[in-house]
C-alpha positions in Angstrom: 103.9 170.5 10.5 102.5 169.8 14.0 103.5 170.5 17.5 104.2 166.8 18.1 106.8 166.8 15.3 108.6 169.7 16.9 108.6 168.2 20.4 109.8 164.8 19.0 112.6 166.6 17.2 113.7 168.5 20.3 113.6 165.3 22.4 115.6 163.4 19.7 118.2 166.2 19.6 118.4 166.3 23.4 118.9 162.5 23.5 121.7 162.6 20.8 123.4 165.4 22.7 123.3 163.4 26.0 124.7 160.3 24.3 127.5 162.3 22.7 128.4 163.9 26.1 128.3 160.4 27.8 130.6 159.1 25.1 133.0 162.0 25.5 133.0 161.6 29.3 133.6 157.9 29.1 136.5 158.4 26.6 138.0 161.0 28.9 137.8 158.6 31.8 139.4 155.8 29.8 142.3 158.1 28.8 142.7 159.3 32.4 142.7 155.7 33.8 145.2 154.6 31.1 147.5 157.5 32.0 147.3 156.9 35.7 147.9 153.2 35.3 151.0 154.0 33.2 152.2 156.5 35.8 151.7 153.8 38.6 153.5 151.2 36.5 156.4 153.6 35.8 156.9 154.5 39.5 156.7 150.8 40.4 159.3 149.9 37.8 161.5 152.8 38.9 161.3 151.6 42.5 162.3 148.1 41.4 165.2 149.4 39.4 166.5 151.5 42.3 166.1 148.5 44.7 168.0 146.2 42.3 170.7 148.9 41.8 171.0 149.3 45.6 171.3 145.5 46.0 174.1 145.4 43.4 172.2 143.5 40.8 172.7 144.2 37.1 170.1 146.7 35.9 169.5 146.8 32.2 168.2 150.0 30.7 165.6 149.5 28.0 166.2 151.3 24.8 163.8 151.7 21.9 164.8 150.4 18.5 163.0 151.9 15.6 163.7 151.3 12.0 162.4 153.7 9.3 160.5 152.3 6.4 162.4 152.2 3.1 161.7 154.9 0.7 160.3 154.1 -2.8 163.7 154.9 -4.3 165.5 152.5 -2.0 162.9 149.8 -2.8 163.4 150.3 -6.5 167.2 150.2 -6.1 167.0 146.9 -4.2 164.7 145.4 -6.9 167.0 146.6 -9.7 170.0 145.2 -7.8 168.3 141.8 -7.4 167.2 141.8 -11.0 170.8 142.7 -12.1 172.2 139.9 -10.0 169.7 137.4 -11.5 170.6 138.7 -15.0 174.3 138.3 -14.1 173.8 134.8 -13.0 172.1 134.0 -16.3 174.9 135.6 -18.2 177.5 133.6 -16.2 175.6 130.4 -16.8 175.3 131.2 -20.6 179.1 131.8 -20.7 179.8 128.5 -19.0 177.6 126.7 -21.5 179.3 128.5 -24.3 182.7 127.4 -23.0 181.5 123.8 -22.7 180.1 123.9 -26.2 183.4 125.3 -27.5 185.3 122.4 -26.0 182.8 120.1 -27.7 183.4 121.8 -31.0 187.0 121.0 -30.9 186.3 117.4 -30.1 183.7 117.2 -32.9 186.1 118.8 -35.3 188.7 116.2 -34.4 186.3 113.4 -34.9 184.9 114.7 -38.2 188.3 115.8 -39.6 189.7 112.4 -38.9 186.9 110.8 -40.9 187.5 113.1 -43.8 191.2 112.4 -43.9 190.6 108.6 -44.0 
């Protein structure tokens, strides 16, 4: 362990500290500028809204529309409902096919019974 190692380590730690401080300061400046720009924009829009209102123009108030994500339970219910509707469609189709086949059975019975009677 030598003195140069110690001095290098101290210089490195000092450099890292200064970089971290610079990064924090620049982040704070960005946040401050963002906030100030939004305040300016807000006052400008408020001024325009008042001016339009004073001139008698229609002023539309902006509203925020948020929708909440579905819960896992709601997603499962929706999937089950969709699956049930598909199953019901298949059952309805099978029922229609069965009714059609029954009408064919009576037709076939008439055909084959008439051959047996002859």
